[in-house]
mmCIF file as gemmi writes it, N, C-alpha and C atoms, coordinates in Angstrom:
data_model
loop_
_atom_site.group_PDB
_atom_site.id
_atom_site.type_symbol
_atom_site.label_atom_id
_atom_site.label_alt_id
_atom_site.label_comp_id
_atom_site.label_asym_id
_atom_site.label_entity_id
_atom_site.label_seq_id
_atom_site.pdbx_PDB_ins_code
_atom_site.Cartn_x
_atom_site.Cartn_y
_atom_site.Cartn_z
_atom_site.occupancy
_atom_site.B_iso_or_equiv
_atom_site.pdbx_formal_charge
_atom_site.auth_seq_id
_atom_site.auth_asym_id
_atom_site.pdbx_PDB_model_num
ATOM 1 N N . MET Axp A 1 ? 0.731 -1.204 -0.08 1 0 ? 1 A 1
ATOM 2 C CA . MET Axp A 1 ? 0.181 0.098 -0.264 1 0 ? 1 A 1
ATOM 3 C C . MET Axp A 1 ? 0.645 1.185 -0.046 1 0 ? 1 A 1
ATOM 4 N N . THR Axp A 2 ? 1.899 1.143 0.609 1 0 ? 2 A 1
ATOM 5 C CA . THR Axp A 2 ? 2.845 2.223 0.741 1 0 ? 2 A 1
ATOM 6 C C . THR Axp A 2 ? 3.49 2.821 -0.641 1 0 ? 2 A 1
ATOM 7 N N . LYS Axp A 3 ? 3.716 1.815 -1.307 1 0 ? 3 A 1
ATOM 8 C CA . LYS Axp A 3 ? 4.309 1.91 -2.498 1 0 ? 3 A 1
ATOM 9 C C . LYS Axp A 3 ? 3.448 2.422 -3.628 1 0 ? 3 A 1
ATOM 10 N N . ALA Axp A 4 ? 2.091 1.808 -3.563 1 0 ? 4 A 1
ATOM 11 C CA . ALA Axp A 4 ? 1.121 2.229 -4.459 1 0 ? 4 A 1
ATOM 12 C C . ALA Axp A 4 ? 0.633 3.713 -4.098 1 0 ? 4 A 1
ATOM 13 N N . LEU Axp A 5 ? 0.489 4.042 -3.01 1 0 ? 5 A 1
ATOM 14 C CA . LEU Axp A 5 ? 0.228 5.417 -2.848 1 0 ? 5 A 1
ATOM 15 C C . LEU Axp A 5 ? 1.519 6.337 -3.039 1 0 ? 5 A 1
ATOM 16 N N . ALA Axp A 6 ? 2.478 5.902 -2.562 1 0 ? 6 A 1
ATOM 17 C CA . ALA Axp A 6 ? 3.517 6.849 -2.714 1 0 ? 6 A 1
ATOM 18 C C . ALA Axp A 6 ? 3.664 7.15 -4.285 1 0 ? 6 A 1
ATOM 19 N N . THR Axp A 7 ? 3.488 6.303 -5.333 1 0 ? 7 A 1
ATOM 20 C CA . THR Axp A 7 ? 3.448 6.456 -6.594 1 0 ? 7 A 1
ATOM 21 C C . THR Axp A 7 ? 2.194 7.293 -7.311 1 0 ? 7 A 1
ATOM 22 N N . GLU Axp A 8 ? 1.271 7.043 -6.488 1 0 ? 8 A 1
ATOM 23 C CA . GLU Axp A 8 ? 0.053 7.651 -7.178 1 0 ? 8 A 1
ATOM 24 C C . GLU Axp A 8 ? -0.135 9.173 -6.612 1 0 ? 8 A 1
ATOM 25 N N . TRP Axp A 9 ? 0.553 9.484 -5.587 1 0 ? 9 A 1
ATOM 26 C CA . TRP Axp A 9 ? 0.198 10.624 -4.792 1 0 ? 9 A 1
ATOM 27 C C . TRP Axp A 9 ? 1.809 11.631 -5.26 1 0 ? 9 A 1
ATOM 28 N N . ALA Axp A 10 ? 2.855 10.986 -5.446 1 0 ? 10 A 1
ATOM 29 C CA . ALA Axp A 10 ? 4.025 11.74 -5.574 1 0 ? 10 A 1
ATOM 30 C C . ALA Axp A 10 ? 3.872 13.002 -6.682 1 0 ? 10 A 1
ATOM 31 N N . PRO Axp A 11 ? 3.34 12.821 -7.823 1 0 ? 11 A 1
ATOM 32 C CA . PRO Axp A 11 ? 3.172 13.909 -8.548 1 0 ? 11 A 1
ATOM 33 C C . PRO Axp A 11 ? 2.202 15.04 -8.041 1 0 ? 11 A 1
ATOM 34 N N . LEU Axp A 12 ? 1.579 14.751 -6.867 1 0 ? 12 A 1
ATOM 35 C CA . LEU Axp A 12 ? 0.794 16.033 -6.25 1 0 ? 12 A 1
ATOM 36 C C . LEU Axp A 12 ? 1.436 16.425 -5.101 1 0 ? 12 A 1
ATOM 37 N N . GLY Axp A 13 ? 2.812 16.084 -4.909 1 0 ? 13 A 1
ATOM 38 C CA . GLY Axp A 13 ? 3.505 16.661 -3.742 1 0 ? 13 A 1
ATOM 39 C C . GLY Axp A 13 ? 3.496 15.882 -2.447 1 0 ? 13 A 1
ATOM 40 N N . ILE Axp A 14 ? 2.777 14.864 -2.54 1 0 ? 14 A 1
ATOM 41 C CA . ILE Axp A 14 ? 2.514 14.269 -1.064 1 0 ? 14 A 1
ATOM 42 C C . ILE Axp A 14 ? 3.575 13.005 -1.053 1 0 ? 14 A 1
ATOM 43 N N . ASN Axp A 15 ? 4.228 12.827 -0.074 1 0 ? 15 A 1
ATOM 44 C CA . ASN Axp A 15 ? 5.173 11.912 0.071 1 0 ? 15 A 1
ATOM 45 C C . ASN Axp A 15 ? 4.223 10.873 0.956 1 0 ? 15 A 1
ATOM 46 N N . VAL Axp A 16 ? 4.536 9.528 0.819 1 0 ? 16 A 1
ATOM 47 C CA . VAL Axp A 16 ? 3.878 8.301 1.533 1 0 ? 16 A 1
ATOM 48 C C . VAL Axp A 16 ? 4.865 7.267 1.732 1 0 ? 16 A 1
ATOM 49 N N . ASN Axp A 17 ? 5.405 7.213 3.063 1 0 ? 17 A 1
ATOM 50 C CA . ASN Axp A 17 ? 6.598 6.256 3.687 1 0 ? 17 A 1
ATOM 51 C C . ASN Axp A 17 ? 5.897 5.591 4.648 1 0 ? 17 A 1
ATOM 52 N N . ALA Axp A 18 ? 6.606 4.559 5.34 1 0 ? 18 A 1
ATOM 53 C CA . ALA Axp A 18 ? 5.985 3.913 6.356 1 0 ? 18 A 1
ATOM 54 C C . ALA Axp A 18 ? 7.162 3.437 7.428 1 0 ? 18 A 1
ATOM 55 N N . ILE Axp A 19 ? 7.05 3.414 8.54 1 0 ? 19 A 1
ATOM 56 C CA . ILE Axp A 19 ? 7.951 2.77 9.416 1 0 ? 19 A 1
ATOM 57 C C . ILE Axp A 19 ? 7.419 1.474 9.833 1 0 ? 19 A 1
ATOM 58 N N . ALA Axp A 20 ? 8.319 0.34 9.997 1 0 ? 20 A 1
ATOM 59 C CA . ALA Axp A 20 ? 8.145 -0.955 10.327 1 0 ? 20 A 1
ATOM 60 C C . ALA Axp A 20 ? 8.677 -1.314 11.658 1 0 ? 20 A 1
ATOM 61 N N . PRO Axp A 21 ? 8.112 -0.986 12.591 1 0 ? 21 A 1
ATOM 62 C CA . PRO Axp A 21 ? 8.449 -1.163 14.015 1 0 ? 21 A 1
ATOM 63 C C . PRO Axp A 21 ? 9.1 -2.903 14.347 1 0 ? 21 A 1
ATOM 64 N N . GLY Axp A 22 ? 9.789 -3.038 15.343 1 0 ? 22 A 1
ATOM 65 C CA . GLY Axp A 22 ? 10.121 -4.256 15.996 1 0 ? 22 A 1
ATOM 66 C C . GLY Axp A 22 ? 9.158 -4.365 17.25 1 0 ? 22 A 1
ATOM 67 N N . TYR Axp A 23 ? 9.826 -5.213 17.955 1 0 ? 23 A 1
ATOM 68 C CA . TYR Axp A 23 ? 8.936 -5.534 19.376 1 0 ? 23 A 1
ATOM 69 C C . TYR Axp A 23 ? 9.049 -4.114 20.257 1 0 ? 23 A 1
ATOM 70 N N . ILE Axp A 24 ? 8.1 -3.49 20.853 1 0 ? 24 A 1
ATOM 71 C CA . ILE Axp A 24 ? 8.067 -2.6 21.478 1 0 ? 24 A 1
ATOM 72 C C . ILE Axp A 24 ? 7.736 -2.481 22.891 1 0 ? 24 A 1
ATOM 73 N N . ALA Axp A 25 ? 8.243 -2.21 23.936 1 0 ? 25 A 1
ATOM 74 C CA . ALA Axp A 25 ? 7.821 -2.351 25.267 1 0 ? 25 A 1
ATOM 75 C C . ALA Axp A 25 ? 6.945 -1.356 25.658 1 0 ? 25 A 1
ATOM 76 N N . THR Axp A 26 ? 5.566 -1.785 25.657 1 0 ? 26 A 1
ATOM 77 C CA . THR Axp A 26 ? 4.577 -1.017 25.805 1 0 ? 26 A 1
ATOM 78 C C . THR Axp A 26 ? 3.509 -2.016 26.641 1 0 ? 26 A 1
ATOM 79 N N . ASP Axp A 27 ? 2.251 -1.249 27.012 1 0 ? 27 A 1
ATOM 80 C CA . ASP Axp A 27 ? 1.326 -2.102 27.825 1 0 ? 27 A 1
ATOM 81 C C . ASP Axp A 27 ? 0.74 -3.353 26.92 1 0 ? 27 A 1
ATOM 82 N N . MET Axp A 28 ? 0.985 -3.167 25.685 1 0 ? 28 A 1
ATOM 83 C CA . MET Axp A 28 ? 0.197 -4.25 24.656 1 0 ? 28 A 1
ATOM 84 C C . MET Axp A 28 ? 1.22 -5.447 24.722 1 0 ? 28 A 1
ATOM 85 N N . THR Axp A 29 ? 2.553 -5.321 24.634 1 0 ? 29 A 1
ATOM 86 C CA . THR Axp A 29 ? 3.33 -6.427 24.635 1 0 ? 29 A 1
ATOM 87 C C . THR Axp A 29 ? 3.937 -6.926 26.287 1 0 ? 29 A 1
ATOM 88 N N . ARG Axp A 30 ? 3.207 -6.459 27.315 1 0 ? 30 A 1
ATOM 89 C CA . ARG Axp A 30 ? 3.695 -6.747 28.55 1 0 ? 30 A 1
ATOM 90 C C . ARG Axp A 30 ? 3.578 -8.224 29.015 1 0 ? 30 A 1
ATOM 91 N N . ALA Axp A 31 ? 2.585 -9.06 28.425 1 0 ? 31 A 1
ATOM 92 C CA . ALA Axp A 31 ? 2.382 -10.494 28.571 1 0 ? 31 A 1
ATOM 93 C C . ALA Axp A 31 ? 3.73 -11.037 28.022 1 0 ? 31 A 1
ATOM 94 N N . LEU Axp A 32 ? 4.084 -10.657 26.983 1 0 ? 32 A 1
ATOM 95 C CA . LEU Axp A 32 ? 5.388 -11.465 26.308 1 0 ? 32 A 1
ATOM 96 C C . LEU Axp A 32 ? 6.555 -10.726 27.082 1 0 ? 32 A 1
ATOM 97 N N . ARG Axp A 33 ? 6.883 -9.862 27.639 1 0 ? 33 A 1
ATOM 98 C CA . ARG Axp A 33 ? 7.652 -9.342 28.253 1 0 ? 33 A 1
ATOM 99 C C . ARG Axp A 33 ? 7.81 -10.192 29.686 1 0 ? 33 A 1
ATOM 100 N N . GLU Axp A 34 ? 6.666 -10.533 30.291 1 0 ? 34 A 1
ATOM 101 C CA . GLU Axp A 34 ? 6.583 -11.057 31.62 1 0 ? 34 A 1
ATOM 102 C C . GLU Axp A 34 ? 6.609 -12.595 31.499 1 0 ? 34 A 1
ATOM 103 N N . ASP Axp A 35 ? 6.619 -13.146 30.12 1 0 ? 35 A 1
ATOM 104 C CA . ASP Axp A 35 ? 6.543 -14.484 29.926 1 0 ? 35 A 1
ATOM 105 C C . ASP Axp A 35 ? 8.292 -14.823 29.747 1 0 ? 35 A 1
ATOM 106 N N . SER Axp A 36 ? 8.944 -15.271 30.768 1 0 ? 36 A 1
ATOM 107 C CA . SER Axp A 36 ? 10.377 -15.267 30.728 1 0 ? 36 A 1
ATOM 108 C C . SER Axp A 36 ? 10.968 -16.218 29.504 1 0 ? 36 A 1
ATOM 109 N N . ALA Axp A 37 ? 10.311 -17.342 29.206 1 0 ? 37 A 1
ATOM 110 C CA . ALA Axp A 37 ? 10.745 -18.181 27.956 1 0 ? 37 A 1
ATOM 111 C C . ALA Axp A 37 ? 10.385 -17.275 26.804 1 0 ? 37 A 1
ATOM 112 N N . ARG Axp A 38 ? 9.353 -16.744 26.675 1 0 ? 38 A 1
ATOM 113 C CA . ARG Axp A 38 ? 9.285 -15.969 25.265 1 0 ? 38 A 1
ATOM 114 C C . ARG Axp A 38 ? 10.054 -14.593 25.271 1 0 ? 38 A 1
ATOM 115 N N . ASN Axp A 39 ? 10.191 -13.924 26.178 1 0 ? 39 A 1
ATOM 116 C CA . ASN Axp A 39 ? 10.773 -12.751 26.448 1 0 ? 39 A 1
ATOM 117 C C . ASN Axp A 39 ? 12.449 -13.014 25.971 1 0 ? 39 A 1
ATOM 118 N N . THR Axp A 40 ? 12.953 -14.217 26.576 1 0 ? 40 A 1
ATOM 119 C CA . THR Axp A 40 ? 14.441 -14.573 26.339 1 0 ? 40 A 1
ATOM 120 C C . THR Axp A 40 ? 14.523 -14.696 24.871 1 0 ? 40 A 1
ATOM 121 N N . ALA Axp A 41 ? 13.585 -15.733 24.263 1 0 ? 41 A 1
ATOM 122 C CA . ALA Axp A 41 ? 13.668 -15.92 22.825 1 0 ? 41 A 1
ATOM 123 C C . ALA Axp A 41 ? 13.64 -14.556 21.909 1 0 ? 41 A 1
ATOM 124 N N . ILE Axp A 42 ? 12.939 -13.682 22.363 1 0 ? 42 A 1
ATOM 125 C CA . ILE Axp A 42 ? 12.809 -12.44 21.723 1 0 ? 42 A 1
ATOM 126 C C . ILE Axp A 42 ? 13.631 -11.68 21.258 1 0 ? 42 A 1
ATOM 127 N N . LEU Axp A 43 ? 14.462 -11.569 22.84 1 0 ? 43 A 1
ATOM 128 C CA . LEU Axp A 43 ? 15.734 -10.717 23.133 1 0 ? 43 A 1
ATOM 129 C C . LEU Axp A 43 ? 16.836 -11.503 22.327 1 0 ? 43 A 1
ATOM 130 N N . ALA Axp A 44 ? 16.846 -12.985 22.387 1 0 ? 44 A 1
ATOM 131 C CA . ALA Axp A 44 ? 18.11 -13.67 21.688 1 0 ? 44 A 1
ATOM 132 C C . ALA Axp A 44 ? 18.138 -13.199 20.203 1 0 ? 44 A 1
ATOM 133 N N . ARG Axp A 45 ? 16.968 -12.855 19.598 1 0 ? 45 A 1
ATOM 134 C CA . ARG Axp A 45 ? 16.817 -12.621 18.206 1 0 ? 45 A 1
ATOM 135 C C . ARG Axp A 45 ? 17.091 -11.105 17.633 1 0 ? 45 A 1
ATOM 136 N N . ILE Axp A 46 ? 17.091 -10.305 18.973 1 0 ? 46 A 1
ATOM 137 C CA . ILE Axp A 46 ? 17.008 -8.859 18.597 1 0 ? 46 A 1
ATOM 138 C C . ILE Axp A 46 ? 18.753 -8.571 18.631 1 0 ? 46 A 1
ATOM 139 N N . PRO Axp A 47 ? 19.592 -8.115 17.813 1 0 ? 47 A 1
ATOM 140 C CA . PRO Axp A 47 ? 20.777 -7.876 17.924 1 0 ? 47 A 1
ATOM 141 C C . PRO Axp A 47 ? 21.257 -6.454 18.948 1 0 ? 47 A 1
ATOM 142 N N . ALA Axp A 48 ? 20.314 -5.869 18.904 1 0 ? 48 A 1
ATOM 143 C CA . ALA Axp A 48 ? 20.489 -4.626 19.589 1 0 ? 48 A 1
ATOM 144 C C . ALA Axp A 48 ? 20.346 -5.044 21.291 1 0 ? 48 A 1
ATOM 145 N N . GLY Axp A 49 ? 19.746 -6.286 21.591 1 0 ? 49 A 1
ATOM 146 C CA . GLY Axp A 49 ? 19.578 -6.997 22.889 1 0 ? 49 A 1
ATOM 147 C C . GLY Axp A 49 ? 18.494 -6.448 23.721 1 0 ? 49 A 1
ATOM 148 N N . ARG Axp A 50 ? 17.745 -5.387 23.193 1 0 ? 50 A 1
ATOM 149 C CA . ARG Axp A 50 ? 16.603 -4.941 24.066 1 0 ? 50 A 1
ATOM 150 C C . ARG Axp A 50 ? 15.42 -4.694 23.455 1 0 ? 50 A 1
ATOM 151 N N . TRP Axp A 51 ? 14.295 -4.356 24.145 1 0 ? 51 A 1
ATOM 152 C CA . TRP Axp A 51 ? 12.856 -4.148 23.247 1 0 ? 51 A 1
ATOM 153 C C . TRP Axp A 51 ? 13.393 -2.569 23.151 1 0 ? 51 A 1
ATOM 154 N N . ALA Axp A 52 ? 12.467 -2.397 21.887 1 0 ? 52 A 1
ATOM 155 C CA . ALA Axp A 52 ? 12.493 -1.058 21.654 1 0 ? 52 A 1
ATOM 156 C C . ALA Axp A 52 ? 11.573 -0.048 22.48 1 0 ? 52 A 1
ATOM 157 N N . ARG Axp A 53 ? 11.896 1.192 22.743 1 0 ? 53 A 1
ATOM 158 C CA . ARG Axp A 53 ? 11.037 2.059 23.701 1 0 ? 53 A 1
ATOM 159 C C . ARG Axp A 53 ? 10.397 2.978 22.666 1 0 ? 53 A 1
ATOM 160 N N . PRO Axp A 54 ? 9.134 3.351 23.032 1 0 ? 54 A 1
ATOM 161 C CA . PRO Axp A 54 ? 8.471 4.336 21.941 1 0 ? 54 A 1
ATOM 162 C C . PRO Axp A 54 ? 9.225 5.474 21.357 1 0 ? 54 A 1
ATOM 163 N N . GLU Axp A 55 ? 10.275 6.192 22.527 1 0 ? 55 A 1
ATOM 164 C CA . GLU Axp A 55 ? 11.062 7.247 21.986 1 0 ? 55 A 1
ATOM 165 C C . GLU Axp A 55 ? 12.067 6.814 20.821 1 0 ? 55 A 1
ATOM 166 N N . ASP Axp A 56 ? 12.516 5.46 20.811 1 0 ? 56 A 1
ATOM 167 C CA . ASP Axp A 56 ? 13.285 4.855 19.808 1 0 ? 56 A 1
ATOM 168 C C . ASP Axp A 56 ? 12.73 5.232 18.202 1 0 ? 56 A 1
ATOM 169 N N . PHE Axp A 57 ? 11.454 5.705 18.085 1 0 ? 57 A 1
ATOM 170 C CA . PHE Axp A 57 ? 10.824 5.886 16.781 1 0 ? 57 A 1
ATOM 171 C C . PHE Axp A 57 ? 10.947 7.651 16.562 1 0 ? 57 A 1
ATOM 172 N N . ALA Axp A 58 ? 11.376 8.346 17.585 1 0 ? 58 A 1
ATOM 173 C CA . ALA Axp A 58 ? 10.979 9.775 17.407 1 0 ? 58 A 1
ATOM 174 C C . ALA Axp A 58 ? 11.905 10.34 16.108 1 0 ? 58 A 1
ATOM 175 N N . GLY Axp A 59 ? 13.209 9.588 16.195 1 0 ? 59 A 1
ATOM 176 C CA . GLY Axp A 59 ? 14.4 10.217 14.99 1 0 ? 59 A 1
ATOM 177 C C . GLY Axp A 59 ? 13.465 9.787 13.75 1 0 ? 59 A 1
ATOM 178 N N . ALA Axp A 60 ? 12.966 8.379 13.412 1 0 ? 60 A 1
ATOM 179 C CA . ALA Axp A 60 ? 12.552 8.178 12.304 1 0 ? 60 A 1
ATOM 180 C C . ALA Axp A 60 ? 11.421 8.766 11.821 1 0 ? 60 A 1
ATOM 181 N N . VAL Axp A 61 ? 10.427 9.288 12.61 1 0 ? 61 A 1
ATOM 182 C CA . VAL Axp A 61 ? 9.5 10.098 12.41 1 0 ? 61 A 1
ATOM 183 C C . VAL Axp A 61 ? 9.709 11.547 12.19 1 0 ? 61 A 1
ATOM 184 N N . ILE Axp A 62 ? 10.503 11.939 12.838 1 0 ? 62 A 1
ATOM 185 C CA . ILE Axp A 62 ? 10.939 13.453 12.559 1 0 ? 62 A 1
ATOM 186 C C . ILE Axp A 62 ? 11.696 13.609 11.116 1 0 ? 62 A 1
ATOM 187 N N . PHE Axp A 63 ? 12.369 12.539 10.854 1 0 ? 63 A 1
ATOM 188 C CA . PHE Axp A 63 ? 13.051 12.387 9.476 1 0 ? 63 A 1
ATOM 189 C C . PHE Axp A 63 ? 11.917 12.392 8.361 1 0 ? 63 A 1
ATOM 190 N N . LEU Axp A 64 ? 11.012 11.471 8.359 1 0 ? 64 A 1
ATOM 191 C CA . LEU Axp A 64 ? 9.842 11.491 7.348 1 0 ? 64 A 1
ATOM 192 C C . LEU Axp A 64 ? 9.059 12.748 7.575 1 0 ? 64 A 1
ATOM 193 N N . ALA Axp A 65 ? 8.846 13.269 8.493 1 0 ? 65 A 1
ATOM 194 C CA . ALA Axp A 65 ? 8.171 14.466 8.573 1 0 ? 65 A 1
ATOM 195 C C . ALA Axp A 65 ? 8.824 16.054 8.285 1 0 ? 65 A 1
ATOM 196 N N . ALA Axp A 66 ? 10.14 15.776 8.046 1 0 ? 66 A 1
ATOM 197 C CA . ALA Axp A 66 ? 10.816 16.775 7.635 1 0 ? 66 A 1
ATOM 198 C C . ALA Axp A 66 ? 11.06 16.951 6.404 1 0 ? 66 A 1
ATOM 199 N N . PRO Axp A 67 ? 11.613 18.266 5.818 1 0 ? 67 A 1
ATOM 200 C CA . PRO Axp A 67 ? 12.188 18.557 4.438 1 0 ? 67 A 1
ATOM 201 C C . PRO Axp A 67 ? 13.203 17.73 4.044 1 0 ? 67 A 1
ATOM 202 N N . ALA Axp A 68 ? 14.137 17.051 5.098 1 0 ? 68 A 1
ATOM 203 C CA . ALA Axp A 68 ? 15.256 16.17 4.644 1 0 ? 68 A 1
ATOM 204 C C . ALA Axp A 68 ? 14.728 15.047 3.848 1 0 ? 68 A 1
ATOM 205 N N . SER Axp A 69 ? 13.596 14.681 3.954 1 0 ? 69 A 1
ATOM 206 C CA . SER Axp A 69 ? 12.916 13.384 3.02 1 0 ? 69 A 1
ATOM 207 C C . SER Axp A 69 ? 11.876 13.845 2.137 1 0 ? 69 A 1
ATOM 208 N N . ASP Axp A 70 ? 11.95 15.044 1.595 1 0 ? 70 A 1
ATOM 209 C CA . ASP Axp A 70 ? 11.064 15.379 0.54 1 0 ? 70 A 1
ATOM 210 C C . ASP Axp A 70 ? 11.061 14.633 -0.602 1 0 ? 70 A 1
ATOM 211 N N . TYR Axp A 71 ? 12.347 14.073 -0.904 1 0 ? 71 A 1
ATOM 212 C CA . TYR Axp A 71 ? 12.43 13.412 -2.014 1 0 ? 71 A 1
ATOM 213 C C . TYR Axp A 71 ? 12.519 11.897 -1.814 1 0 ? 71 A 1
ATOM 214 N N . VAL Axp A 72 ? 12.016 11.354 -0.485 1 0 ? 72 A 1
ATOM 215 C CA . VAL Axp A 72 ? 11.718 9.953 -0.273 1 0 ? 72 A 1
ATOM 216 C C . VAL Axp A 72 ? 10.294 9.635 -0.44 1 0 ? 72 A 1
ATOM 217 N N . HIS Axp A 73 ? 10.118 8.727 -1.298 1 0 ? 73 A 1
ATOM 218 C CA . HIS Axp A 73 ? 8.792 8.237 -1.732 1 0 ? 73 A 1
ATOM 219 C C . HIS Axp A 73 ? 8.786 6.679 -1.516 1 0 ? 73 A 1
ATOM 220 N N . GLY Axp A 74 ? 7.636 6.264 -0.955 1 0 ? 74 A 1
ATOM 221 C CA . GLY Axp A 74 ? 7.66 4.924 -1.1 1 0 ? 74 A 1
ATOM 222 C C . GLY Axp A 74 ? 8.624 3.761 -0.214 1 0 ? 74 A 1
ATOM 223 N N . HIS Axp A 75 ? 8.964 4.69 0.837 1 0 ? 75 A 1
ATOM 224 C CA . HIS Axp A 75 ? 10.148 3.711 1.637 1 0 ? 75 A 1
ATOM 225 C C . HIS Axp A 75 ? 9.406 3.354 2.919 1 0 ? 75 A 1
ATOM 226 N N . LEU Axp A 76 ? 10.036 1.899 3.058 1 0 ? 76 A 1
ATOM 227 C CA . LEU Axp A 76 ? 9.707 1.269 4.682 1 0 ? 76 A 1
ATOM 228 C C . LEU Axp A 76 ? 10.912 1.241 5.091 1 0 ? 76 A 1
ATOM 229 N N . LEU Axp A 77 ? 10.625 2.203 6.281 1 0 ? 77 A 1
ATOM 230 C CA . LEU Axp A 77 ? 11.976 2.36 7.137 1 0 ? 77 A 1
ATOM 231 C C . LEU Axp A 77 ? 11.861 1.39 8.594 1 0 ? 77 A 1
ATOM 232 N N . VAL Axp A 78 ? 12.715 0.646 8.493 1 0 ? 78 A 1
ATOM 233 C CA . VAL Axp A 78 ? 12.721 -0.704 9.563 1 0 ? 78 A 1
ATOM 234 C C . VAL Axp A 78 ? 13.389 0.051 10.868 1 0 ? 78 A 1
ATOM 235 N N . VAL Axp A 79 ? 12.661 -0.21 11.877 1 0 ? 79 A 1
ATOM 236 C CA . VAL Axp A 79 ? 13.14 0.005 13.288 1 0 ? 79 A 1
ATOM 237 C C . VAL Axp A 79 ? 12.826 -0.892 14.126 1 0 ? 79 A 1
ATOM 238 N N . ASP Axp A 80 ? 13.753 -1.829 14.198 1 0 ? 80 A 1
ATOM 239 C CA . ASP Axp A 80 ? 13.856 -3.153 14.799 1 0 ? 80 A 1
ATOM 240 C C . ASP Axp A 80 ? 14.754 -3.61 15.737 1 0 ? 80 A 1
ATOM 241 N N . GLY Axp A 81 ? 15.62 -2.771 15.882 1 0 ? 81 A 1
ATOM 242 C CA . GLY Axp A 81 ? 16.931 -3.166 16.689 1 0 ? 81 A 1
ATOM 243 C C . GLY Axp A 81 ? 17.749 -4.085 15.82 1 0 ? 81 A 1
ATOM 244 N N . GLY Axp A 82 ? 17.682 -4.238 14.446 1 0 ? 82 A 1
ATOM 245 C CA . GLY Axp A 82 ? 18.42 -5.395 13.607 1 0 ? 82 A 1
ATOM 246 C C . GLY Axp A 82 ? 17.74 -6.813 13.519 1 0 ? 82 A 1
ATOM 247 N N . TRP Axp A 83 ? 16.36 -6.651 14.007 1 0 ? 83 A 1
ATOM 248 C CA . TRP Axp A 83 ? 15.739 -8.08 14.011 1 0 ? 83 A 1
ATOM 249 C C . TRP Axp A 83 ? 15.908 -8.649 12.332 1 0 ? 83 A 1
ATOM 250 N N . LEU Axp A 84 ? 15.498 -7.841 11.375 1 0 ? 84 A 1
ATOM 251 C CA . LEU Axp A 84 ? 15.577 -8.309 10.168 1 0 ? 84 A 1
ATOM 252 C C . LEU Axp A 84 ? 16.682 -8.139 9.476 1 0 ? 84 A 1
ATOM 253 N N . ALA Axp A 85 ? 17.814 -7.922 10.171 1 0 ? 85 A 1
ATOM 254 C CA . ALA Axp A 85 ? 19.155 -8.06 9.544 1 0 ? 85 A 1
ATOM 255 C C . ALA Axp A 85 ? 19.699 -9.603 9.577 1 0 ? 85 A 1
ATOM 256 N N . ARG Axp A 86 ? 19.122 -10.266 10.501 1 0 ? 86 A 1
ATOM 257 C CA . ARG Axp A 86 ? 19.299 -11.602 10.7 1 0 ? 86 A 1
ATOM 258 C C . ARG Axp A 86 ? 19.072 -12.531 9.758 1 0 ? 86 A 1
């Protein structure tokens, strides 16, 4: 959807990009983090060695909202502590 909308709306001066988050320490993931076996398995797979914090996404959001990304269209910015790099 990101790429389709990006190519459709780029001529109108509208940028469409997306952020693909990894595991984030929030209330919604509390059960996973409190399950010691599951938490250990997840952390073993994340090269950064920790769950993301919501503030870890601030830089990505600021970049995509700033003029610095005016020529970025249809990009999926992965913020996952290296999860997909493995």
